[in-house]
N, C-alpha and C positions, 0 to 999 in steps of 0.2 A: 505493499499500499503505499509507504514512503518512496519507495523507487518511482511508482507510478506518478505521484504527485510532485516528485523532482523533475522527471521526464517531461510530465507536461509544461513546467516553465522552460525548460531547455528547448521544447518544441517551439514554443512561442519565440524565443532567443534565436534559434536557427532561422525561423520563416522570416522575422525582421531583418536579419542579416541578408538572406537571400534576396529581400525587396531592396537592401541598401546597394547589395551588387548590381541589381537591375537599373538602378538609378545611376550608378557609375556608367554601366554600359550606354545608356540614353545619353548622358553627358559627353562620351568620349564618341559616339555617333553624331552629335552635333558638330563637336570639334573636327571630326573628319571633314563634314561638308564646308566649314569655315576655311580649313587647312586647302583644300582644293581650290577655294575661290582666290585666296591670297596666293597660292603658286601660279594660277594664271596671271594675276597682276603682277608679281615679280617676274616672270616670264617675259610679258610684254615690255615692262620697263626696262629690263636687262638687254632686250633685243634692241631697243632704241636707243640705250646709252651705248651698245657695242657699234652701232650704226654711225653715230656721232663720232665716236672715237677712230673709227675707220676712215671717215670722211675728213677729219682732222689730220690723220696720217697721211692722207693723200695730198692734200694742200701741202702739208710739210714738205712732201717729196717733190712736188711741183716747185715749191719755193727754192728748194734746195738746189735744183737745175737752174733756176733763174738768177740766183745769187751769184753766179760766176760773173755777173756784167760789172759789179762793182767789188769783187774778190780782193784785187789789190788793196784797196783803201782798208777793207775789214782786216784782213790778214795782218797789216801792218800794226794795226791797232790791237790785235788779239796777242801778238806776241808780247805787247807790253800789259796787256790785261790780264795775262795767264798768271806770272808770277805775283801780282797782287792779289789777285782772287785767291790763289793758293796759301799765301802768308794770311790772308785777313780769315780765312775759314779755320786754319790751322792753329791760328792765334785764339780766336773764339774757343774751338775745341779743347786746347790743352788748358785752357782757364777754367773753362766750365764743366767738362766731362771727367770722370773718373779715371778711365783706363782706354787702351787701345789707339793713342794718337799715332804712334809709328804705322800701324796696320792701315789706319784712315788716311795717313799721309801718301803711301805707296798707291793706295786705291785712287786717291786722288789725282796723283801725278799721271797714272796710267789713263785715267778719264780724260783728263785736259789735253793729253797728247794725243789721243785720238779724235778728239773733238774738233770742233770748228766755230768761227766767230758766229756762224749761223746759228748755233744754241744759244747764246745771248741775244741775237736780234729776233728770234721768233720766241723766246720764252720757251725753250724746249723742255725744260723739266716738268712742265705743266701736263705733256702727254705722258711722261714717266710716272709722274705721280698718279695720274689717272689710272694708268695699267696696274700699279702697283696696290692701289686701293679696289681695283677689280678683282685681283687675286685674294685680297683680305676678305672681300665680300664673299666670294666662292667659298673660301674655307670656313666661314661662318655660317653660310647657307648649310654646307654639308655637315657641320657639326650639329645645327639645329634640326636638321632631317634625321640625323642619325638618333638623336635624342627622343625626337617625336616616334620614330618607329620603334623604340624601346617602351616607350610610355603605351603606344598603342597595343604591341605583344602582351604586355603585363596587364592590361585591363581585360584584354580578349581572353588571356589564360585565365583568369580569375573568374571572369562571367563563365567560360567554358566549364571549369571545375564546379562552379556554383550550380549550374543547369544540372550536372550529373548528379550532385549531392540531392537536389530536389528530385528528379526521376527517380533515385534510388529510396529516397526516404519519404516522400509525401504519402505513401498509404499508411504511415504510422503516425500522420500528425492527427492530433485531437481535435483542432480547432480550425476556423475558415482560415484560408491563408491569405488573406488581406489583398485579393486581387491578382497576386502572382499565378496562383495555381490555375485560373480562369484564363488568364492572358497567355501562360507558357505550358500548359498540360498539353494541348494538341500538337503544337511544334515539335516538343520534346521527343514524341515518337517519330517524327519525321527528319529532324536536322541530324545531318550526318557530318560531324567534324571530321576535316582530314586529319592525317596524322600530325603530331605536333612537329612544328619546324624547329630543326636545330639551329639557332642563330647564332652565328660567330659573335655577334656583337656582346651576347651573353658572357662570352668569354674575356672579350676585351674589355667590357665594362661591367664587372661584377656588382652592379650597383645596387640591385634588389635583395643581396644576400646580407645586407647590413641594416637593420630594422630601424636603428637610430636615424638612418638617412630616411628619404621618402620621394615622391613624386615631386614635390616642390624643389627638394635639393636639387634634383635633377637640372632644372630651368634657371634656378637661382645663380648658381655658379657661372653659368654661360651668359645670363642677362649682365650679370657684374662686370664680366669680362668685356662685353661688347660695349658698355657704357663707357669703360675706360677707352676702348679703342675708338669709338665716335667722338669722345671728347678730343683726343688726341687728332684725328681727322679734321674735326670744325675747328679747334682751337689753333692748331698748326702754326705754320711759318708765318700766316698773316699776323698773328697776334704776338709771336715771339720775337720776330724781325721788324715789326712794325718801328720800333725804334732800337737802334742797334746797340744803343749805350747800355751798360750792364744794369744800371739803376731802372732801365725801363722792363726788365724780365722779371718774372718771379721765378722760383725753383722748380715748380712742377712744370712749365714752359722749358726751361733749361734742359731738363732730362728728356723731353719729347724731342727736341731739337737734337739732342746727341744720339738719340735712336734714329732719327732721321738720316743724320749724317752717316753712322754708320751702315745703314740699309743701303743708301742710295748716294753715290757721290755727286750727282747732278743737282742735288739739294744744295750744295754750295753756290751754285750758279745764283741763287737767290740773293747773295751777299754783292752782285755787281753793282750797286749802288755804292758802295765802300769805295769802289776804284774808279778814278777818273777816266782812265782809257777804257773801261769797261761800259761806262756811260756813254761815252763817244761812238761806241759801236751801235748803241739804240739809237742815236742821232742821225745815223747814216741814211740819206735819203737815197734810196736805190730807185725810186721810182722816176728821177729826173731821167734816167736813161731806159726805162722799162715801165711804164705805168701799170702794165698787167701786174707787176709784183705788188703793187698796194692793194689792188683788188685781191689777189690770192690771200695776202696777209689778213684782209678783213673777213674773209671767207674762213681762215683758220681760227680767227677769233672767235667767230659766231660759231663754229663748231666746237669750239674748247667750251664755251659757255653752255651750249646745249648739253654736251656729254657731262660736264660738271652740274648741271641741274638735274639730269636723270642719276647722275651717282648719287648725290644726295637724296633724291626721293627714294631710291632703292635703299638706302640706309635707313630713312624712316620706316619703310615697309618692314623691313627686318625687324628694326625696334618695336613696332607696334605688334608685329606678329609675336614676338618673345615675350612682350608684356602680357598679350593675351592668354599665351601658354604658361606663362608662371601663374596667373590667375586660375586658370582651369586646372594645372597641375596641383595648385594648393587646396582647391576643392575636391578634387580626386584623392589628394593624400587624406583629409579630414576623413571622407567616406571610406577608403580602405582601412585606416587604423581603427575606425568603428566597426566596419562590417567584412573586412576582407579574410578574417580569420576563417569564416565559414568554408573558404575554398580548399582550405587544408583537408577537409572531412573527405573529399573526393577519393582520396588514395588508401586511405588506411581505417575507415570507419564504416561499420556494417550495422544497419538498424535491426533490432530484434524486438520479439513480442514483449519482452520486460521493459523495453525503452532504452533511453541513452544514458539514464544516470543511475548506477546500480548502488543500492547501500548496503554494506557488509555487516558493520557492526556499529551500535549505538550504546554507549557507556555514560554512567554518570560520573564526573570526576569527583576526586575528594574536596569535602568541604573547605571553604575559605577560611583559613586559620584566623585572619584578620577579623571577619563577620561571621561567626559559625552559623547565625540565623538566617543569612541569606541563602537561596536555593543554589546548590552546585551546579557549576556549567555542564553541558553536555558534550561528549566528544563523539564524533560522527566520522568512520570511515567510509569513503565512497569511491567510484570508480566512474568518470565521465568518458565516454565514448571509449577508447582502447588506451587512455593514458594509464600511468600507473595510480596505484591508489593512493588517496589523498585524506590526510586526518585533519578534520576541520573541528572549529568549537563554535558552539551556540550558548548564547547567555542562558544562565539557569532560569531567568524569569520568563522565559518562552518555553512553554510546555512542548511534549513531543506532538501533541494532537492540535497544535495551533498552527493554521495555514502558513504563519509566517514562518515556522519552523523550517519546512523544506525549501521554502522559496529562499531563505537566507543560505542554506546549505548549498542549494543549486546555484544560487548567485555567486558565492564564494569559489565554487568549483570550476564555474565558467570563467572567473577572472584569471584564477591560476591556468587554466588551460590555455587563455589569451596569452599570457605571459610567456 
């Protein structure tokens, strides 16, 4: 009789948990639809961004051919620009950055030797910067997709296991099933889940093996990393080098510039305003001998502005998507912590006529020496599902035939099982 009363409580908790898992599945299905919509928008933005970059590269190539018209003037200025540019950039780097000045100096020397004054004249580092941001965006997108796939798979697994729990156990439930039975009983007889996929990502990211983490943590770390990356991209050189004097920069900007120089020597071209001969290259008017050059340069500038606009829009889309996933994963995390335990029953629990909670012994403990008149507590030994026997204590003021007695026992047993 005690076992039956305890199992009735567990029945209800199992039913509630399966309904909670159903809620997880519904939320995940909606997230999938939203995911497909954002993928289409990202793809279209990426296509337009790439078209703009390709157009800018084509205009740059056309200008590179035409620039031979005033090549002699530019080359003379370039030979005087290069040493000043290197000295200015390395002086900034050695004063501001902690290490690696020797390697950066060699990289910069090689870059300047293979470059031409044309790089200064058309702001060539802007295309390099766009291409580099494109690579970072692609890596960020791949990380987001991998984490989304992990989340999808885990929720699907929990739901699949929970439907198996229901299909095996629903004949033994004693109370109405809160709508879940009516909604899912017919499909359970028809749904044929394929074999469980062996996901390499599970081995690469043993994330869900650690219960102190959760769905939310999966996207929180990526979101924080992306925020730092976007702050760098948007803060960038325009803030750091807007005024080149040391007092115009702050520490976080300096670290960002150091990373930029280490990654790409072309970043030093942004310091051209510090060198007179480099500024004179910018003032060379090749349009006097070939008016078509100025038109090409304007077309290049238009393409770069368009590419930059789409690059920033792509960043905003990724950030919005990540924020939505952060919120969704937080909700899923809460639901999983509350209800996900029921999915574990699919592998090792078999229902039987006696119910899920078996009471093996009930003993009155020794009287309380500090208060002999108080009723002694009751010690109950139970087994829930196929767990090891648990020894639980019920306060002595609750009698064995009080409905609260077995409810308290069942609740304690389930808490132990969840833990």
